[in-house]
N, C-alpha and C positions, 0 to 999 in steps of 0.2 A: 590443438584444439581451435584455436584462432584463427587457422584459416579455412579448419572445418566449417565454419559456423559461419565464415565470410560467404562461402559456398551456398550455404543455406538461404542466405539473404538473399544472394544474386538468382536463385531459383524461386523464392517467393517472388520476387519482384518481376521477372521476366517471362518467367514457365505460366506461374498463374495457378491457382490453390489445387483443380481438379488432377493434376498432372505429378505432385509429390508423391517420393517416393517416401520410404519412413528412412530415418536417419540415427546417425546412432555416436553418442557419445561415449568415451572410456568408461566402462562398467554401469552401461545403461542399454538394455537390450534394444534393437532395433526395431518399433513395432507402430501400428497405424496409431495407436494414443500418443505414439512420442510426436510423430509428424502433426495431430491434431493439438498438441498443445504450443507445438512453433507457429503454427498456421495461426493460431486464436490469439497470441501474444505479439507477433509482428505485425497485427494491421494499426490502419491507424483510427481511433475512436472520435470521431467529433466530440459525442457527449458522454464521453467516459467508457472506460473496459464493461460489458454489459455483464451485471452481476448473475443472472440465470444462467446464460452461456458459460459465463466461467465456474459456477456450480455444478453443470454440467459435466466438467472435464473429473472430477472427486480427486480425493485424496490421492489416489493412484499416480495423479500427474505431477504430485508437488517433488519428488526425486527428481524429475525431469526441469521441470521449474527452476530447482536450487543449482542445477547443472549450467542453466542455461543465464540464472541469474549472476552468476561464476564467470563466465563470458567476456568478457571486456570488448569484444567485437560486436555483441549485441547491444552494448550501452544506451543504444537510441531506444530499446524496446524495453528495460529495467523497469520503469515507471509502470507498464501495463503488467509484468512479470511481477514486482510487487503486489499489486492490487490483486490479480489473480489469485497471487497465495494468499491474500487474508480474505477474498472471497471464498475460498474453499474449505478455510480453516481447517487444514489436517492437524495432528496431533506434531509436526514436526512446523509447523509455519511459525509459530511462538520464534524458537529457534534461529528459525532461519534467518528471520527477518530481524531479531536482537545482532546476529554476527554481522549481519550484514551492515549494520549503523555505526556496532561498537569494535569490531576485528577484523573488518575487510582493510578500511583506510588507515591514513598517519600523511601526516604531513598535510600539503595544499592540494583541494578539489575543483577542480574544474565547475562551471556553472551547472552541466550538463547533470553530473554524478550529484550536486547536490539537489538539483530538478528533482532526483528519483530517489533520495533520500528523504524528502520530503512527503515522499508519498507513506510514507511506513507507518506515521502516527494511527492513519486513518483505516488503515489495513489491519493495523492490531486491533483497532476496534472492533473491526468486521470478524475479527477469529474470535472475540469474547462474543461478539454477537450471536454466534452460531455453534457456538463450541463452548461447556466450561473451561475456562481458561482465567485464572485467579494470576496466573504469572505475568498477561498481556495487561490485566486490569492493574498490578502493579505497577508495571512497568508507564502506564499513561499517568497515572496518579502522581511517580516520581517524576515523572519528563512535566508535570506542570510547574515546575519550580525551575527559575531559571540556571539557579547553581547547578543541578543535575548535569545541562549542557555546557557549565563550564569547562567538566571535566573530557570533552572531547577529545580522542585524538588525532583530530583532523581537523582543517579549517579551511574556511573557504576564501579564495585567492579576489571575487568579488567585492564581500562585504565583511565586515569586522566581527569581532566574533560577539561583541555585545547582539549584532544583530541578530545574528544567526540564534542566540541564546533564545532572545527573546522570541522570535521565531516560532521555533521548535517547542520553546514551552506554550505557545497559545495552538501550534497544532496538536500537540498531546490534548488541550481540552477537547479540541474537536474529534479527535480518536474515541476519547472517552463519550463523548453524544452517541456514536455511533454503535457502542456498546446495548444498550438498552438495560441496563444494571441498574438494581437499586442499589450497589456501590457507587457507580458511576452519579447516578443522582446523589447522591449526600456528598458527594467530594465538590459536585459544581454547586451547589446549595452553600456549600461554606466560603469558597470563592469565590461566589457572589457578595458573599457579605463585605468581603474585603478588596474590591479589584483594583489593578493597579494604576488604570486609568478609564475615561468614558469608551473609549474603544474595545476594551476588555470587556466592561461589564454588559455592551451591547455582542460581544461575544457568548460571553457567557448566557445571556441569556434567550440566544437561537439554539444554543448546545445543550439547554436546558429542555426546552420547548422540544427539539429533536431526539434523544433520550426518551422521552416522557411516550412520544409518539412510536416512537419503534417499542418498546415496552407493552405499548397497549393493541399495535396491530402486528410486528417481528417485522424484519430489518427485508426481508424481499418485497410486500408489499410496500413499503416504505421506500426504499430506493425505484420503486417502479412508481409509483406516483412523482417522486422528487426528478425522475429522469424526464416524465413526461411535461412536465411544469419547465424544466429546461430547456425542451427541444420547442416547447411553445413559446418560450419568450426568443428565441433564436430566432423564428421566424419557417421554421423547418419542421 
């Protein structure tokens, strides 16, 4: 699998998108939709994975994305894959992302792997925004506690455990904000009553504003507006 995926990265890099033939992993049919998924997640996105394009891949792309996420040679693209799985929000999406965080790794991880793992909370929030997913909401609610992350079976070479737990706790708060759900709003209001520090107090306020806005206009319109603002600030 590893040598095959490296071959496809080379094809994507040097041949170009239009001439890519269908690819095949074990257990997955060689189809144009498989090639489309690989094409999509292997791009570089300056302003993040485009939500609308990810959604167009559809739930049928999730099994292929799961296999791509399992390939170590595609590590540079794991972040894109994770967000795409979350944006699609298929029935399998929650289990794939939970397993990636809790079951996939043991021992000490490099920074690139951690950079992928920290995308999971926001991706989980998007799952709950596009389909009913009480398990994703519960996952994120539990994740707001640093004690949850103290039980991780892995550590990060670059950071102490306390930092990792604090980071993932705050990212779970962010993940809740992307759901637009009444449950998320209740959790965020409760946490706002006793923030750990001023930094978290500000983060909770941002998260509350976001989840209320998503509840009002929907995730797709919120992402569109958010991307427009981000692009404008970036000056391009």
